[in-house]
C-alpha positions as CSV (number, residue, x, y, z in Angstrom):
1,X,15.3,53.5,-23.8
2,X,15.1,55.0,-27.3
3,X,15.0,52.8,-30.4
4,X,18.3,54.2,-31.5
5,X,20.0,53.4,-28.2
6,X,18.5,49.9,-28.3
7,X,20.1,49.2,-31.7
8,X,23.5,50.3,-30.4
9,X,23.2,48.2,-27.2
10,X,22.3,45.0,-29.0
11,X,22.7,41.9,-26.9
12,X,23.3,39.1,-29.4
13,X,23.2,36.4,-26.7
14,X,24.5,33.1,-27.9
15,X,23.4,33.4,-31.5
16,X,26.9,34.3,-32.9
17,X,28.4,31.4,-30.9
18,X,25.8,28.9,-32.2
19,X,26.4,30.2,-35.8
20,X,30.2,29.8,-35.4
21,X,29.8,26.3,-34.0
22,X,27.5,25.4,-36.9
23,X,30.1,26.6,-39.5
24,X,32.8,24.6,-37.7
25,X,30.6,21.4,-37.6
26,X,30.0,21.8,-41.4
27,X,33.6,22.3,-42.2
28,X,34.6,19.3,-40.0
29,X,32.0,17.1,-41.8
30,X,33.5,18.3,-45.1
31,X,37.0,17.4,-43.9
32,X,35.9,13.9,-43.0
33,X,34.2,13.5,-46.4
34,X,37.3,14.7,-48.2
35,X,39.6,12.4,-46.2
36,X,37.4,9.4,-46.8
37,X,37.2,10.3,-50.5
38,X,41.0,10.4,-50.8
39,X,41.3,7.2,-48.8
40,X,38.7,5.5,-51.1
41,X,40.4,6.9,-54.2
42,X,43.8,5.5,-53.2
43,X,42.5,2.2,-51.9
44,X,43.4,-0.7,-54.2
45,X,45.5,1.4,-56.6
46,X,45.0,5.0,-57.8
47,X,42.7,5.3,-60.8
48,X,42.4,8.5,-62.7
49,X,38.7,9.0,-62.1
50,X,39.1,8.3,-58.4
51,X,42.0,10.8,-58.1
52,X,40.0,13.5,-59.9
53,X,37.0,12.9,-57.7
54,X,39.2,13.1,-54.6
55,X,40.8,16.3,-55.8
56,X,37.4,17.8,-56.5
57,X,36.3,16.8,-52.9
58,X,39.4,18.5,-51.5
59,X,38.9,21.6,-53.6
60,X,35.2,21.8,-52.6
61,X,36.2,21.4,-48.9
62,X,38.8,24.2,-49.3
63,X,36.1,26.5,-50.8
64,X,33.7,25.7,-48.0
65,X,36.5,26.3,-45.4
66,X,37.2,29.7,-47.0
67,X,33.5,30.7,-46.9
68,X,33.2,29.5,-43.3
69,X,36.3,31.5,-42.3
70,X,34.9,34.7,-43.8
71,X,31.5,34.2,-42.1
72,X,33.0,33.4,-38.8
73,X,35.1,36.6,-39.1
74,X,32.0,38.6,-39.8
75,X,30.4,37.4,-36.6
76,X,32.9,39.3,-34.4
77,X,31.4,42.8,-35.0
78,X,28.7,44.3,-32.9
79,X,26.1,43.8,-35.6
80,X,27.1,41.0,-38.0
81,X,26.2,41.5,-41.7
82,X,23.6,39.3,-43.2
83,X,24.8,36.4,-45.3
84,X,24.5,37.4,-49.0
85,X,22.3,35.1,-51.1
86,X,25.2,34.5,-53.4
87,X,27.5,33.3,-50.6
88,X,24.7,31.2,-49.1
89,X,24.1,29.6,-52.5
90,X,27.8,28.9,-52.9
91,X,28.1,27.4,-49.4
92,X,25.0,25.2,-50.1
93,X,26.4,24.1,-53.5
94,X,29.8,23.3,-52.0
95,X,28.2,21.2,-49.2
96,X,25.9,19.3,-51.6
97,X,28.6,18.7,-54.2
98,X,31.0,17.5,-51.5
99,X,28.4,15.0,-50.2
100,X,27.7,13.8,-53.8
101,X,31.4,13.4,-54.5
102,X,32.0,11.5,-51.3
103,X,29.0,9.3,-51.8
104,X,30.1,8.5,-55.4
105,X,33.6,7.5,-54.2
106,X,32.3,5.3,-51.3
107,X,29.7,3.5,-53.5
């Protein structure tokens, strides 16, 4: 088997499926945080700061969902492209900011 032929016949195994499931778990966690943030913001009367924080959580979750959708779509090819550092940093920032917003609303 030549090196060129080995590159064409790449067997990804379960790696794309594990990556897809990881993105789905992350977006599901973000959805739970966003829902809890909205519930916390509306509990006991809506205050401006709580509504803004809940809206920020929802926006961050939508951003993370969009990134995950793009990444999951990229996994369908025979050789998925690598995750760009800018996209990885954006996803990490959305995840951390979502956790901080959720924690701020719950505490």
